[in-house]
DSSP file (Angstrom, degrees, kcal/mol; ACC not computed):
  #  RESIDUE AA STRUCTURE BP1 BP2  ACC     N-H-->O    O-->H-N    N-H-->O    O-->H-N    TCO  KAPPA ALPHA  PHI   PSI    X-CA   Y-CA   Z-CA
    1    1 A M     >        0   0    0      0, 0.0     4,-1.8     0, 0.0     5,-0.1   0.000 360.0 360.0 360.0 -39.9  146.2  184.8  139.1
    2    2 A L  H  >  +     0   0    0      1,-0.2     4,-2.3     2,-0.2     5,-0.2   0.879 360.0  54.9 -64.4 -38.1  144.1  182.0  137.7
    3    3 A L  H  > S+     0   0    0      1,-0.2     4,-2.1     2,-0.2    -1,-0.2   0.907 106.4  50.8 -62.0 -43.3  141.1  183.1  139.8
    4    4 A V  H  > S+     0   0    0      1,-0.2     4,-2.4     2,-0.2    -1,-0.2   0.910 110.3  50.3 -61.8 -42.8  141.3  186.6  138.3
    5    5 A F  H  X S+     0   0    0     -4,-1.8     4,-2.4     1,-0.2    -2,-0.2   0.927 110.7  47.7 -63.0 -46.1  141.4  185.2  134.8
    6    6 A S  H  X S+     0   0    0     -4,-2.3     4,-2.3     1,-0.2    -1,-0.2   0.863 112.2  49.8 -67.2 -34.5  138.4  183.0  135.2
    7    7 A V  H  X S+     0   0    0     -4,-2.1     4,-1.9     2,-0.2    -1,-0.2   0.920 111.1  49.6 -67.1 -43.1  136.4  185.8  136.8
    8    8 A A  H  X S+     0   0    0     -4,-2.4     4,-1.3     1,-0.2    -2,-0.2   0.906 112.7  47.2 -63.1 -41.5  137.3  188.1  133.9
    9    9 A V  H  X S+     0   0    0     -4,-2.4     4,-1.3     1,-0.2     3,-0.3   0.917 111.5  50.0 -66.5 -43.5  136.3  185.5  131.3
   10   10 A S  H  < S+     0   0    0     -4,-2.3    -1,-0.2     1,-0.2    -2,-0.2   0.816 109.3  52.4 -67.8 -28.7  133.0  184.7  133.0
   11   11 A C  H  < S+     0   0    0     -4,-1.9    -1,-0.2     1,-0.2    -2,-0.2   0.793 113.4  42.8 -76.3 -27.3  132.1  188.3  133.2
   12   12 A T  H  < S+     0   0    0     -4,-1.3     2,-0.2    -3,-0.3    -2,-0.2   0.615  88.4 103.4 -95.5 -12.0  132.7  189.0  129.6
   13   13 A A     <  -     0   0    0     -4,-1.3     2,-0.2    -5,-0.1    -4,-0.0  -0.507  66.3-137.7 -72.3 135.3  131.0  185.8  128.2
   14   14 A S        -     0   0    0     -2,-0.2     3,-0.1     1,-0.1    -2,-0.1  -0.591  24.5 -97.2 -92.2 156.8  127.6  186.5  126.7
   15   15 A A        -     0   0    0     -2,-0.2    -1,-0.1     1,-0.1     3,-0.1  -0.446  47.8-102.6 -68.6 141.7  124.6  184.2  127.3
   16   16 A P        -     0   0    0      0, 0.0    -1,-0.1     0, 0.0     2,-0.1  -0.355  40.3-102.7 -66.3 146.2  124.0  181.8  124.4
   17   17 A A        -     0   0    0      1,-0.1     2,-0.5    -3,-0.1    72,-0.0  -0.409  35.9-111.7 -67.2 143.0  121.3  182.7  122.0
   18   18 A V        -     0   0    0     -2,-0.1     2,-0.4    -3,-0.1    -1,-0.1  -0.655  35.2-154.9 -77.6 122.7  118.1  180.8  122.5
   19   19 A E        -     0   0    0     -2,-0.5     2,-0.2    81,-0.1    81,-0.0  -0.812  10.2-128.1-102.4 141.1  117.6  178.5  119.5
   20   20 A D        -     0   0    0     -2,-0.4     2,-0.1    81,-0.1    80,-0.0  -0.562  30.1-110.0 -80.1 148.0  114.2  177.3  118.4
   21   21 A S     >  -     0   0    0     -2,-0.2     4,-2.1     1,-0.1     3,-0.3  -0.408  24.0-115.4 -73.1 156.6  113.9  173.6  117.9
   22   22 A R  H  > S+     0   0    0      1,-0.2     4,-3.1     2,-0.2     5,-0.2   0.869 117.5  58.2 -58.6 -36.2  113.5  172.3  114.4
   23   23 A A  H  > S+     0   0    0      2,-0.2     4,-2.3     1,-0.2    -1,-0.2   0.892 105.3  48.7 -62.9 -39.9  110.0  171.1  115.4
   24   24 A E  H  > S+     0   0    0     -3,-0.3     4,-2.0     2,-0.2    -2,-0.2   0.930 114.6  44.4 -65.6 -45.5  109.0  174.7  116.3
   25   25 A I  H  X S+     0   0    0     -4,-2.1     4,-2.6     1,-0.2     5,-0.2   0.933 112.8  52.8 -62.8 -45.7  110.3  176.1  113.1
   26   26 A K  H  X S+     0   0    0     -4,-3.1     4,-2.9     1,-0.2     5,-0.3   0.906 108.6  49.4 -57.7 -44.5  108.7  173.3  111.1
   27   27 A E  H  X S+     0   0    0     -4,-2.3     4,-2.1     1,-0.2     6,-0.3   0.920 112.1  47.6 -63.2 -44.3  105.3  173.9  112.7
   28   28 A M  H  <>S+     0   0    0     -4,-2.0     5,-1.8     2,-0.2     6,-0.9   0.908 116.8  43.2 -63.5 -42.2  105.4  177.7  111.9
   29   29 A V  H ><5S+     0   0    0     -4,-2.6     3,-1.0     3,-0.2    -2,-0.2   0.935 116.0  46.0 -71.7 -46.4  106.5  177.1  108.3
   30   30 A K  H 3<5S+     0   0    0     -4,-2.9    -2,-0.2     1,-0.2    -1,-0.2   0.858 116.1  45.6 -66.3 -35.3  104.1  174.3  107.5
   31   31 A N  T 3<5S-     0   0    0     -4,-2.1    -1,-0.2    -5,-0.3    -2,-0.2   0.415 104.6-128.3 -88.4   2.3  101.1  176.0  109.1
   32   32 A N  T < 5 +     0   0    0     -3,-1.0    -3,-0.2    -4,-0.3    -4,-0.1   0.827  68.7 132.8  53.4  33.3  102.0  179.3  107.4
   33   33 A S      < +     0   0    0     -5,-1.8     2,-0.4    -6,-0.3    40,-0.3   0.457  56.0  64.4 -91.9  -0.9  101.7  181.0  110.8
   34   34 A A  S    S-     0   0    0     -6,-0.9     2,-0.6    38,-0.1    40,-0.2  -0.917  82.4-120.8-123.0 148.9  105.0  182.9  110.3
   35   35 A T  E     -a   74   0A   0     38,-3.0    40,-2.5    -2,-0.4     2,-0.5  -0.783  32.2-138.2 -81.8 124.2  106.1  185.6  108.0
   36   36 A L  E     -a   75   0A   0     -2,-0.6    18,-3.0    16,-0.3     2,-0.6  -0.764  18.2-165.2 -89.9 123.2  109.1  184.2  106.1
   37   37 A I  E     -ab  76  54A   0     38,-3.1    40,-2.1    -2,-0.5     2,-0.7  -0.940   8.9-158.2-115.0 117.1  111.9  186.8  105.6
   38   38 A D  E     -ab  77  55A   0     16,-2.7    18,-1.7    -2,-0.6    40,-0.2  -0.844   5.7-169.6 -91.2 114.2  114.6  186.1  103.1
   39   39 A V        +     0   0    0     38,-2.4    19,-2.1    -2,-0.7    20,-0.2   0.261  49.1 109.3 -94.4  12.9  117.6  188.3  104.2
   40   40 A R  S    S-     0   0    0     37,-0.3    -2,-0.1    17,-0.2    37,-0.0  -0.294  82.3 -80.2 -78.9 171.1  119.6  187.8  101.1
   41   41 A I    >>  -     0   0    0      1,-0.1     4,-2.2    16,-0.1     3,-0.7  -0.348  45.0-106.6 -69.9 155.0  120.2  190.5   98.5
   42   42 A P  H 3> S+     0   0    0      0, 0.0     4,-3.0     0, 0.0     5,-0.2   0.828 117.5  58.4 -54.0 -37.3  117.4  191.1   96.0
   43   43 A E  H 3> S+     0   0    0      1,-0.2     4,-1.4     2,-0.2     5,-0.1   0.915 110.0  43.1 -60.8 -42.6  119.3  189.5   93.1
   44   44 A Q  H <> S+     0   0    0     -3,-0.7     4,-1.9     2,-0.2    -1,-0.2   0.914 114.0  51.4 -67.8 -43.1  119.5  186.2   95.0
   45   45 A F  H  < S+     0   0    0     -4,-2.2    -2,-0.2     1,-0.2    -1,-0.2   0.923 109.5  49.7 -59.0 -46.3  115.9  186.5   96.1
   46   46 A N  H  < S+     0   0    0     -4,-3.0    -1,-0.2     1,-0.2    -2,-0.2   0.806 109.7  52.6 -66.0 -29.7  114.7  187.1   92.6
   47   47 A E  H  < S-     0   0    0     -4,-1.4     2,-0.3     1,-0.3    -1,-0.2   0.895 130.3 -13.0 -69.6 -41.2  116.7  184.0   91.3
   48   48 A N  S  < S+     0   0    0     -4,-1.9    -1,-0.3    -5,-0.1     2,-0.2  -0.869  76.7 127.4-169.1 122.0  115.2  181.6   93.9
   49   49 A S        -     0   0    0     -2,-0.3    -4,-0.0    -3,-0.2    -3,-0.0  -0.808  56.0 -67.9-155.0-160.6  113.2  181.8   97.1
   50   50 A I    >   -     0   0    0     -2,-0.2     3,-2.1     1,-0.0   -12,-0.1  -0.838  54.8-100.0-102.8 137.2  110.1  180.6   98.8
   51   51 A P  T 3  S+     0   0    0      0, 0.0     3,-0.1     0, 0.0    -1,-0.0  -0.328 109.2  13.1 -54.7 137.0  106.6  181.5   97.5
   52   52 A N  T 3  S+     0   0    0      1,-0.3   -16,-0.3   -17,-0.0     2,-0.1   0.471  93.0 139.5  72.5   4.9  105.2  184.3   99.7
   53   53 A A    <   -     0   0    0     -3,-2.1     2,-0.4   -18,-0.1    -1,-0.3  -0.474  48.8-132.6 -73.7 152.5  108.5  185.1  101.3
   54   54 A V  E     -b   37   0A   0    -18,-3.0   -16,-2.7    -2,-0.1     2,-0.8  -0.904  11.8-135.7-107.3 133.5  109.4  188.7  101.9
   55   55 A N  E     +b   38   0A   0     -2,-0.4   -16,-0.2   -18,-0.2   -18,-0.1  -0.812  36.1 156.2 -94.1 112.1  112.8  190.0  100.8
   56   56 A I        -     0   0    0    -18,-1.7     5,-0.1    -2,-0.8   -15,-0.1  -0.865  36.7-138.1-130.1  97.6  114.4  192.3  103.4
   57   57 A P    >>  -     0   0    0      0, 0.0     3,-2.2     0, 0.0     4,-0.5  -0.168  22.5-111.8 -56.0 148.7  118.1  192.2  103.0
   58   58 A L  G >4 S+     0   0    0    -19,-2.1     3,-1.2     1,-0.3     4,-0.3   0.861 117.9  56.8 -48.5 -42.9  120.2  192.1  106.2
   59   59 A A  G 34 S+     0   0    0      1,-0.2    -1,-0.3   -20,-0.2     3,-0.2   0.682 108.5  48.0 -66.1 -18.0  121.5  195.6  105.6
   60   60 A D  G X4 S+     0   0    0     -3,-2.2     3,-1.1     1,-0.1     4,-0.3   0.389  78.0 101.4-104.1   2.2  117.9  196.9  105.5
   61   61 A L  G X< S+     0   0    0     -3,-1.2     3,-2.2    -4,-0.5     7,-0.2   0.857  72.7  64.1 -58.0 -37.7  116.4  195.3  108.6
   62   62 A A  G >  S+     0   0    0     -4,-0.3     3,-0.8     1,-0.3    -1,-0.3   0.826  99.9  52.7 -58.4 -32.5  116.7  198.4  110.7
   63   63 A S  G <  S+     0   0    0     -3,-1.1    -1,-0.3     1,-0.2    -2,-0.2   0.443 109.5  50.1 -84.5   2.5  114.2  200.3  108.5
   64   64 A H  G <> S+     0   0    0     -3,-2.2     4,-2.5    -4,-0.3    -1,-0.2   0.153  71.2 113.9-122.0  17.7  111.6  197.4  108.8
   65   65 A L  H <> S+     0   0    0     -3,-0.8     4,-2.7     1,-0.2     5,-0.2   0.902  77.1  50.8 -59.7 -43.8  111.6  197.0  112.6
   66   66 A D  H  > S+     0   0    0      1,-0.2     4,-1.4     2,-0.2    -1,-0.2   0.923 111.6  48.1 -62.1 -43.7  108.0  198.2  113.0
   67   67 A F  H  > S+     0   0    0      1,-0.2     4,-0.5     2,-0.2     3,-0.3   0.936 113.7  46.8 -59.8 -47.3  106.7  195.8  110.3
   68   68 A L  H >< S+     0   0    0     -4,-2.5     3,-0.9     1,-0.2    -2,-0.2   0.871 110.0  52.7 -67.0 -37.3  108.6  192.9  111.8
   69   69 A K  H 3< S+     0   0    0     -4,-2.7    -1,-0.2     1,-0.2    -2,-0.2   0.802 105.3  57.3 -65.4 -27.8  107.4  193.6  115.3
   70   70 A S  H 3< S+     0   0    0     -4,-1.4    -1,-0.2    -3,-0.3    -2,-0.2   0.595  87.6  95.6 -82.0 -10.2  103.8  193.7  114.1
   71   71 A Q  S << S-     0   0    0     -3,-0.9     3,-0.2    -4,-0.5    27,-0.1  -0.528  76.9-131.2 -81.7 148.2  104.0  190.1  112.7
   72   72 A K  S    S-     0   0    0      1,-0.3     2,-0.3    -2,-0.2    -1,-0.1   0.970  90.0  -7.1 -60.2 -54.2  102.8  187.2  114.7
   73   73 A E        -     0   0    0    -40,-0.3   -38,-3.0   -45,-0.1     2,-0.4  -0.984  66.6-155.0-140.9 149.2  105.9  185.2  114.1
   74   74 A V  E     -ac  35  99A   0     24,-2.7    26,-2.5    -2,-0.3     2,-0.5  -0.995   4.6-169.6-128.9 128.9  108.9  185.9  111.9
   75   75 A V  E     -ac  36 100A   0    -40,-2.5   -38,-3.1    -2,-0.4     2,-0.3  -0.981  11.9-161.9-117.8 121.4  111.3  183.2  110.4
   76   76 A V  E     +ac  37 101A   0     24,-2.5    26,-2.6    -2,-0.5    27,-0.5  -0.763  14.2 167.8-103.3 149.2  114.4  184.5  108.7
   77   77 A F  E     +a   38   0A   0    -40,-2.1   -38,-2.4    -2,-0.3   -37,-0.3  -0.971   9.1 169.6-152.3 164.6  116.6  182.5  106.3
   78   78 A C  E     - c   0 104A   0     25,-1.7    27,-2.5    -2,-0.3    28,-0.2  -0.693  52.3 -71.2-152.2-156.3  119.5  183.0  103.9
   79   79 A N  S    S+     0   0    0     25,-0.2    27,-0.3    -2,-0.2    26,-0.1   0.949 121.9   9.1 -78.2 -51.0  121.9  180.8  101.8
   80   80 A K  S    S-     0   0    0     24,-0.1    24,-0.2    23,-0.1    -1,-0.1   0.455 100.2-109.2-113.4  -4.0  124.2  179.4  104.5
   81   81 A G  S  > S+     0   0    0     22,-0.4     4,-1.9     4,-0.0    22,-0.2   0.269  92.8 104.0  94.8 -12.2  122.5  180.4  107.7
   82   82 A I  H  > S+     0   0    0      2,-0.2     4,-2.1     1,-0.2     5,-0.1   0.951  84.4  40.9 -70.1 -49.8  125.2  183.0  108.6
   83   83 A Q  H  > S+     0   0    0      1,-0.2     4,-2.7     2,-0.2    -1,-0.2   0.858 112.8  56.2 -67.8 -33.8  123.1  186.1  107.7
   84   84 A A  H  > S+     0   0    0     19,-0.3     4,-2.5     2,-0.2    -1,-0.2   0.925 108.1  47.7 -62.8 -43.2  120.0  184.6  109.2
   85   85 A K  H  X S+     0   0    0     -4,-1.9     4,-2.3     2,-0.2    -2,-0.2   0.920 112.7  48.7 -62.9 -43.4  121.8  184.2  112.5
   86   86 A Q  H  X S+     0   0    0     -4,-2.1     4,-2.7     1,-0.2    -2,-0.2   0.896 110.6  52.0 -62.7 -39.4  123.0  187.8  112.4
   87   87 A A  H  X S+     0   0    0     -4,-2.7     4,-3.0     2,-0.2     5,-0.2   0.925 108.8  49.3 -63.2 -45.2  119.5  188.9  111.5
   88   88 A V  H  X S+     0   0    0     -4,-2.5     4,-2.6     2,-0.2     5,-0.2   0.936 112.8  47.6 -59.7 -47.2  118.0  187.1  114.5
   89   89 A E  H  X S+     0   0    0     -4,-2.3     4,-2.0     2,-0.2    -2,-0.2   0.930 114.6  46.0 -60.6 -46.4  120.6  188.6  116.8
   90   90 A F  H  X S+     0   0    0     -4,-2.7     4,-1.1     1,-0.2    -2,-0.2   0.936 114.1  47.5 -62.5 -47.4  120.1  192.1  115.4
   91   91 A L  H  <>S+     0   0    0     -4,-3.0     5,-2.9     1,-0.2     3,-0.4   0.904 111.6  49.4 -65.0 -41.6  116.3  191.9  115.6
   92   92 A R  H ><5S+     0   0    0     -4,-2.6     3,-1.4    -5,-0.2    -1,-0.2   0.898 109.1  52.9 -64.5 -39.0  116.2  190.6  119.1
   93   93 A K  H 3<5S+     0   0    0     -4,-2.0    -1,-0.2     1,-0.3    -2,-0.2   0.748 110.1  50.8 -65.3 -22.5  118.6  193.3  120.3
   94   94 A N  T 3<5S-     0   0    0     -4,-1.1    -1,-0.3    -3,-0.4    -2,-0.2   0.055 128.5 -91.6-108.1  24.3  116.2  195.8  118.7
   95   95 A G  T < 5S+     0   0    0     -3,-1.4     2,-1.1     1,-0.2    -3,-0.2   0.528  81.8 132.5  88.0   7.2  113.0  194.6  120.3
   96   96 A V      < +     0   0    0     -5,-2.9     3,-0.5     1,-0.2    -1,-0.2  -0.793  21.5 166.5 -92.0 100.4  111.7  192.0  117.8
   97   97 A E        +     0   0    0     -2,-1.1    -1,-0.2     1,-0.2    -5,-0.1   0.640  62.6  68.1 -89.9 -15.8  111.0  189.1  120.1
   98   98 A N  S    S+     0   0    0     -3,-0.1   -24,-2.7   -27,-0.1     2,-0.3   0.016  75.1 117.9 -95.4  27.8  108.9  187.0  117.7
   99   99 A V  E     -c   74   0A   0     -3,-0.5     2,-0.3   -26,-0.2   -24,-0.2  -0.766  40.4-172.3-103.8 142.6  111.9  186.2  115.4
  100  100 A H  E     -c   75   0A   0    -26,-2.5   -24,-2.5    -2,-0.3     2,-0.9  -0.964  26.9-117.5-134.9 147.8  113.2  182.7  114.7
  101  101 A D  E     +c   76   0A   0     -2,-0.3   -24,-0.1   -26,-0.2     3,-0.1  -0.753  27.2 174.7 -90.9 105.0  116.2  181.4  112.8
  102  102 A G  E     -     0   0A   0    -26,-2.6     2,-1.0    -2,-0.9   -25,-0.2   0.465  29.3-154.7 -84.6  -2.2  115.1  179.2  109.9
  103  103 A K  E     +     0   0A   0    -27,-0.5   -25,-1.7   -22,-0.2   -22,-0.4  -0.514  52.8  16.6  67.9 -94.5  118.7  178.9  108.9
  104  104 A T  E  >  -c   78   0A   0     -2,-1.0     4,-2.1   -27,-0.2   -25,-0.2  -0.709  63.8-121.5-117.5 160.8  118.8  178.3  105.2
  105  105 A L  H  > S+     0   0    0    -27,-2.5     4,-2.7    -2,-0.3     5,-0.2   0.903 117.2  53.9 -57.7 -43.5  116.7  178.5  102.1
  106  106 A D  H  > S+     0   0    0    -27,-0.3     4,-2.4   -28,-0.2    -1,-0.2   0.874 106.5  52.0 -62.0 -37.2  117.2  174.8  101.6
  107  107 A N  H  > S+     0   0    0      2,-0.2     4,-2.1     1,-0.2    -1,-0.2   0.933 111.7  45.2 -64.0 -46.5  116.0  174.1  105.1
  108  108 A I  H  X S+     0   0    0     -4,-2.1     4,-2.6     1,-0.2    -2,-0.2   0.905 113.1  50.8 -65.2 -41.6  112.8  176.1  104.6
  109  109 A K  H  X S+     0   0    0     -4,-2.7     4,-2.2     2,-0.2    -1,-0.2   0.920 108.9  51.6 -60.9 -43.6  112.3  174.4  101.2
  110  110 A A  H  X S+     0   0    0     -4,-2.4     4,-0.8     2,-0.2    -2,-0.2   0.898 110.6  48.3 -60.9 -41.5  112.7  171.0  102.8
  111  111 A I  H >< S+     0   0    0     -4,-2.1     3,-0.9     1,-0.2    -1,-0.2   0.939 111.6  49.6 -63.7 -46.5  110.2  171.8  105.5
  112  112 A K  H 3< S+     0   0    0     -4,-2.6    -2,-0.2     1,-0.2    -1,-0.2   0.850 112.2  48.8 -60.4 -34.8  107.7  173.1  102.9
  113  113 A N  H 3< S+     0   0    0     -4,-2.2    -1,-0.2    -5,-0.2    -2,-0.2   0.565  85.9 107.8 -85.8  -9.3  108.2  169.9  100.8
  114  114 A E    <<        0   0    0     -3,-0.9    -3,-0.0    -4,-0.8    -4,-0.0  -0.404 360.0 360.0 -68.0 145.8  107.7  167.4  103.7
  115  115 A K              0   0    0     -2,-0.1    -1,-0.1     0, 0.0    -4,-0.0   0.422 360.0 360.0-100.1 360.0  104.4  165.6  103.6
């Protein structure tokens, strides 16, 4: 019985998402080699974001797939990192391979402000 359970669990477990190292994200952000996508709602974006970031709310990503696929690299971020992670998963499932999880607005700001 235990064998059946372990086989069932192993068959349903999904592969862990590939995470970029902080160094990789840092290099893309500092060198301006990535398009920064703020996936928060427009009101939050208008209050506070990163210069030159593009606002594409999580709910609207599906209508911007061609644009995102055409970018060299894409780094997504939000307030707490939850929506950014969801955005990365959604985009990768929909063929956007050049997307990276920048996690939070504060993380991206910290990278931008490093000397």
